[in-house]
N, C-alpha and C positions, 0 to 999 in steps of 0.2 A: 477528583479522587473517588475511587470506589473501594468498598470493603469486601474483600474476597475471602471466603472460608476455605477455598481450594487451591490457594496460591502456591503452596509448597510442593505441589505436584507438577509444576510447569516444566515443560521439556526445555532442555538446553539451558537450565539455570546454572547457578554457581557450583552445583555438585557434579556436573558432568565430568569434571576431572578428579574430583574427590574419590569417587568410587574406583576408578582405575588406579589411583594412588594407593588406596588401601589394599586392593588386591595385589598390586605389584609388591608392596612392602612385605606381604606375607609369603608370596610365591618366590621371591628372589632371596639371595643371601643377605646377611647383615650389611648395613651401610658401612663404608670405610670410615674409620675413626679420623678425626681432625688431626692435622699435623701437630698441633700443640694441644694436648688434652686439657679440658676445662673441668674443674671440680663439679661433681653432680650436685652437691649442696653448697651453693655460694656463701661465702662468708659476709658479703655485703648484700646488695639488692639481689632479689631472685633472678636467675638466668632464665629467660624465656626460651621456649622450644624453637620459636621462629622469631625473626626481628619484629619488635613491636612497632605499630604505626605511631607517628608523632601525635602528640595530644591534639584532639579535635578542637578547632576553633570555629565557632558559628560566625558566618559572615553577617554583616549588618543587614537587617531586613530592608527591602526596598520600600520606599514610601508607599503608603496605602491610604487612599482617601477614606476607606471605611474603617480604618484602624481607630481603636479608642485613643483619645488624647492622653489616657493614663499610661499607655504603653511606653512612652518615652519620657525621661526626666528633663524637666526644663530647669534652667539655672534660676536661682532666686534673684530678685532685683536688688541692686545696691548702687551706690554712687559711681562704681567702677564700670557699670555696664555701658557698652558703646551706644551712642545716640542713634536712634533710628531702629534699635533692635527691640522687638516685642518680648517681654519677659513674663512668664506665667509661674505661679506657684504649683508645686507638686500637689496633685490631688490624692486623697486617701484611696487605698486599694478597694476595688469592688469586693464586698464581702463574699459574694458567691464564688470568687476565684481565690479567696484566702486559704491559707494552709499553715501547717506547723513545721514543714520541712523545706529546705532549699539545698543547693548544691553542696554546701559545707556540713550538712548534718544528715545526709542519707537521702535527700530528695534529688530532683532533676532540675535542670535550668528552667528559669521562669518562662522561657519562650517555647515550652514543649508543645504547645498547641498552635503555633504560628503557621499560617498558610493552609489551615485545615478548616472546611466549612463547619460551622457549629453543629449542624445536624449530624454530621458524621462523628464528631466528637461525642456528642450525647448518645448516639447509637453504640459507639464502642464501650463507653462506660456502663451504659444500661446492659450490655451484652456480657459483662463479666460474670462468669458462671459461679454458682454457690459451691461450697465445699471443696475448695482447692486443697488437694492432699499433699501437694509438693510444698515443703517449707521454703525453698528457693523462690518458687513462683509466687507464694503468698507475700514474701518479703519484698520482692520487687513491685508487686501490685500495690502493696501498702505504701511504699515510697512514692509511687506516682500519684496515688489518690490523695496523699497528704501534702503534695508539693504545692507551694503558693505560685500560682501562675499570674502572668501580667497581661493576659488578654486571650480571648477566643476569637475564632474566625467569624466571618460575616454570616448572617442567617438569622432566621426567626428563632426566638427563645421559646421553647416549649416547657422546659422544667428549670427550676433552679439548679444551677450546676453543683453547688455545695450539697443540695439534697440528693442528687444523683450519686455523688461520691460517698455520702454517708450511707445510703442504701447498699452501695457496693461494698464498703468496708464491713457492714454488718453481715452481708452474704458470705464473706470470707472469714467471719468470726472475729474480726478485730473490734471488740467493743470499746477498748481504751481509745483507739484511733478515732472511732466515731464520736466519742464523747469529746475528745480534743478538738475535732473539726467543728462540733456544734458550739464549743466555746468561742471560737473565732468567727463563727458564722451563725449567730443566733436565730436567723430567719429559717434555719433548717426545719424547725417545728411548724412552720407555716405552710409546708408542703405535706399533703396528707400521706403520701406513700412513705416518705422519710420519717414522719412523725409516728406512724404505725410500727415501722421497723425498729425505731428507737425505743418506743414503749415496750415492745415484746422483748427486746434485748435486755433492758433494765430490769424487767420483771423476772425473767428467767435467770438473770445474773444474781438474783437474790436481793436486789435493791427494790423491793416491792413498793415501799412508801414513796420513793422519789417518782416512780412510774405512776402510782395511783394519784399523787398530788397533781399531775398534768392532765388527768383524765377529764375533770369537769370542763376545763378550758378547751380541750380538743373536742369534746362532745358537743359544745356550743358552736365550735367553729366549722366542723365537718358534718356531713349528712349520712355517711355510710352507716348501716346497722351495726357494724363491728364495734363502734364506739360505745353503743348502748350495752353491748355484751361485756366490754371491758369495765364499764361502770358497775355492772352486776358483780363481776369477778372481784373488784376492789371492795365493794360493799361487804361481800362475804369475807374477804381477807381482813377487813376492819371490824367485823362483827355487827355490821349495820343490817340486820336480816330484814327489818321492816320494809326497807327500800328494795329488796330483792324481788318480792312478789309484785310489787307495783311496776318494776322494771320489766318483769316477764310479761305482765298484762300489756304493757305498752308495745313490747316486741310483737305479741300476737296480733294486736290491733293494726300494726304496721305490715302484717302479712309475712313475718319472718317464719320460715319453715324449719328452723334448726331445732327439731324436737329433742335431739340428743343433748344439745346444750341446755334446754329447759329442764330436762330430767336431771341432769347432773347439778344444775343450780338448785333445784328444789331439794335434792338429796342433801346437798351441802348446807342449805339453810335449815334443814330439818335434822342436822348432825348425824346423817346416816354414815355408818363406818364399814358396811359390808363391802366386799370386793366389787370393783366395777366390772360390769359385763357388757359385751357387745360393742366395745370401743377398739377397733383395730388400727385405725389411722386418725388419731385425734387432730383437730384443728388446733392452732395455738390457744384459742380461748377455751376449747374443751380441755386441753391439757392443763391449762392454768387452774380451771375449776377442780380438776382431780388433784392437783398439787396442793391447793389451799384447803381442800376437804380432808387430806391425809388418807384417802381411801387407797388400798392396794389395787393394782391392775394387772391383768395377765402378762406374763413375760413375752408372749408373742406379739404384744402391741408394737406397732411400728412407729418409732419416733425418729424424726429427721431434723436436721438444722443444728448448727453449732451451739446456739443458745439453749434450746430444749434439751439436747444431749448433755451439756454441761450441768443443767439443772437436775437431770436424773442422776448424774454421777455424784452430786452433792446430797442426794436424798437418802438420809440415814435409814429410813424404813424399808428401803429396797434391799433385796438380797444382794450379798456382796458380788457374786458373779455378774448379775445384771449391772451393778454399779460400775464394775471394772470394764465390762464391754462398752458401756455408755461413755466412760471416761476416755477409753482409747479412741473411740470414734469422734469424740469432741476434740481431743488433741489433734487427731488427723485433719480436722476441719478448722483448726485455729481457735476453737472456743475455750480451751483449757490450757493454762501455762504450766510450767514445771512445778511451782508451789501448789497450784490447784490439784495437779495430779498426785503429788506427794501426800496431800491431805486426804485423798481417796484411799491411798495405799495404807494409811494408818489403821483402817478397819480390817486389814488382811492379817490373818494369823501368821505367826512366824513358822518357818519350815526347816527341816534338817538340810543343811547345804549339800550334803552327800546325795540326798534324795533328789534335790533340785538338778544336780548334774545328770542324774540318770533320766529324770523326766525330760530334760532339754533335748535328749536324743530322739524323743517323740515329737509330735507336732506341738510347737510352743503355743501357749494360751496367754490371755491377759493375766490370769491368776499366776501363772509361772513367772511372767515378767515382773509383776508386783513383788512376788516373794523373792525373786533374785535381787531386786534392787534393795529390799529391806535387809536381806542377809548381807549384801555387799556393804551397806551403810554401817552395819553393826559389827562387821568382821575386823578384829584388831590385828590379825597376823598378816604381814605384807604378802607372803606366798599364797596363803588361802584367799586373800582379797584378789590377787591377780588372777587366780583360777576362776573365781566367781565372775569377775569382769569379763573374762573371755567367754564364759557361758552366756552372760547377759548379751554380749555383742552378737554372738552366733544365734541367739534367740529372738533378735529384733531385726526389723526391716530397715532398709536404707532410709525411708522417710522417717521412721521412728528415731533412728540415730541422728538424723539431721534436725529433729524437732525437740519437743519438750522432754521426751524420755532420754534422748541423747544428751541433753543439757544436764540432767540429773546424774547420768553415768559419768559425764566429764568432771563433775565436782569430785567424784571418788577417784578418777584417774589422775587428777592433779596430785594426788598423794604418792603416786609411784615415783620411785627414784630412777633417775636416768643412768642405770648401771646394766652391766652384762647380765645380772640376774633376772632382769625384766626384758631381755631381748626377745623372748618368745612371744610376748604380747605387744611388742613395739609396733608391729604393722597395724594392729587394732587400735592402739592409742593414737598413732599418727592419722589413721583414717577418721577417727572420731574428731580430732582437732580440725581436720580439713572440712568435714561435713558441718562442723559448728562454726566455720568461718574463722578459725584461728590458724592461719597458714604459717605464720612465724613461729608459733609454739610448736607446730608439727615438725619443723625442720630437724631439731636434734633427734627426735624419735625416728625420723626417716633415715638419718645417718645410722642410728643403732640397728634398724632393720636391715639396712643395706650391708652392714658389716656381717650380720648373720647370713645374709644371702650370699655374699662372697665366700664365706666359709661353708657353704652348702648345708646349712643347718635349718633353714626356715621352711622347708617342705612346701615350697610354691607360694608362701604368703606374700613374698615380695612382688610376685608376678601380678597380684591383685592390687598392690599398692602403687607402684610406680607410675602407671597411667594417671591415677587420680592426682598425684603429686605433679606430674607433667602438665595437667590441665591448669594447675595453679602456677606454672612457671618455675617450679622448684626442682625439677629434674629435666635432663635432656633425653628426648626419645632416642637419639642416636647413640646413646651410651649402651643400648641394650641389644643383644643378639635376638633377633626375632624368632629363629628357630627354637632356641632354648626357651623363650618366653611362651610360645605356643605350647611347647612340651610341658612346661611347668603349669600352665593353665588347665591342662587335661588332654594334650594332643589333638588328634583330628577332630574329636568331638567339640573342642573349644575353638576351632578355626573361624567359624562364622561369628562367634562372640568377639574374637580378636579383631576381625575385619571391621565390625561395628565400632569398636573402640577406636581404631586408627582413623575411621571416617570422622568420628567426633572430634578427635584431637586435631585433625587437619582443618576442620571447619572453625575450630576456636582460634587457631593460630594463622590461618590463611585466608579468613573471611574478609579481611580488609580490602582485597583487590576485587571482590565480587561486584556485580552491577548493583545499582540502588534497588532496594525492594520496591514492589509495586505501589506501596502506600506513598512513596516519594514521587511517583509520577505526577506530572502536572507543574513542574517547575520549582517545587519547594526545596530550598536548600537542604542538604543532608542533615545539618545540625538542627533543623526545625521540624523534624518528623519524629522525634524520639517517643513522644506520647503515643502516637498512632502505631508506630512499629512495635512498641512494647505491648500495648493492649491487643494488637493483632496476634502476637506471640501467646499471650494469655488465652485468647479465644481458641487458637489452633491447638494448644496443648490441652485445654480443658481441665475438668476436675481431676483427671488421672495424673497430669503432670508429665515430667520428662521421662521418669522411669517407665519403660515399656513402650514408649513412642518409637516407631521405626526409625532406624539410624538415619536414612536418607531425609525423611521429613524433618527430624530434629535438626540435622546438620544445616538444612535450609533455613530454619528459624534462627539458629545460632549465627549464621552468616548474615542474615538480615540485621540482627541486633548489633553485631560487631560493626557492620557497615554504617549503621546509624549513630555510631559513637557510644554504644551501650555494651562495651566489652566486659565491664565488671559483671553486669547482669547476665551476659552470655556465659561467662566462666562459671557463675553459680549454678546455672541451669545445666550446663554441659558436665560439670563435675558431679552433680547429683545423678545424672544419667549414667556416667561412666562408673561411679560407685554402685549403681544398681546392677549393672551388667557384671561387675566383678565383685559381687557380694561374697564374703567369706563363708565357706561351708556350702555354697550353692553348687 
């Protein structure tokens, strides 16, 4: 098996017919209706745009002499066992393969790594990029990393696999997932890289004491100078100033050249409160010293990483605009959830709702989104609340609607009544439900939006909704006249966008017949390459996610996921991309 970062541009791949189909659908007249019309919103199970493949069943793996004896369950011995049959007891799972999820609670099948060399699996997990801004991509990556596996392929072990997964979880901002994995695999802190990532996460999450409690043991176990620095940070945080200067002397004797850290530590130990100067891109330990000292620092200071950004968002001494900007960046990278974001919004002054509507016509800002949400939560009048909801949706991105900000908006949208009076916002309510993964709840709102569309009252809003509903199997693509659809989207200027949407829909519903993706080469059964195909998709999409990825490249990724039996994950990614292409107001 080879890991290729350029695989989605291969000639003659599964999209050779998708492009032609997308162009043909837009160039020709609407497809003929079926002889017997089918309701667009089914009353029972959702109606798929194309026939769904039968549920994938993984074939039994071939015997492998190198496979772990833990991979197969052996019957327990009792008096009924046939004579001459050797019976072994089940062994406990290897802790480095342990997880908190399985197929029944959001994880993948336990054989997700079968047939793949260990070196390739380790490289794929280590290659998961930091700062994934796509909620769908983060969700499926989290599900994979927390899945309890029953074995890895053959090959030399270079790192503890639980430690690698913990590091990856922390890179994508999932502190809770990393803690959960550490609970089932305590040996994580015996790996230096994972221990450092965990310590930084706990410290910047505000749980300084639990982080500092681990420092003495980690300092005695590992030799890197960074542990001495964290010891100094914790001494300052705990008011143990005598040990600070001794630690700094030890650093200098060991040849450490981090003069900035030393200056910050001396300033903190001497209770200096003047603004920090000359710190443009602080390291984690330098930032930790600034935070424990309580000193202001310039707004142009560059802070990165989900944990540090979340720490800045919670820093009450920071000016509100800086806190809001840090909070939105932390949310985008998974480091701050809805309640955490809401706690930051509590520092924002209330604003006149009418002024907010006017401001939304300009470039939306983090302050505007915070004020809109506060006003929306406080508004008692249903009609006014609906108006603020519409403005908040138009002022937020697809990723924000699919993430923590969207979850807060959805809490307010649940209060809207499913009546004709709310038909004007029905497409937006349905969109938000779909992006938040609530397809069933979206159905009635899609019906209400379609009634407005049939009455020619929605001014093109339904044109931006139905493809997203079709991605979830809630509407039939063939129910819509393509000429009118393109016209409602914006005419000739929207033709390219419409073609991209159709390409993605075709990939979502037709990918089952495509050839196996490259990572399946080498004879591994399709059901046993899920982990590699999913992580290959994460690597290919990168931190920017599906929104903005060229349609042909993304369609190849969706086809690979569907072909490997990951149709749910493909649907999440594809729907997010379609929603990005058809963003209201864009």
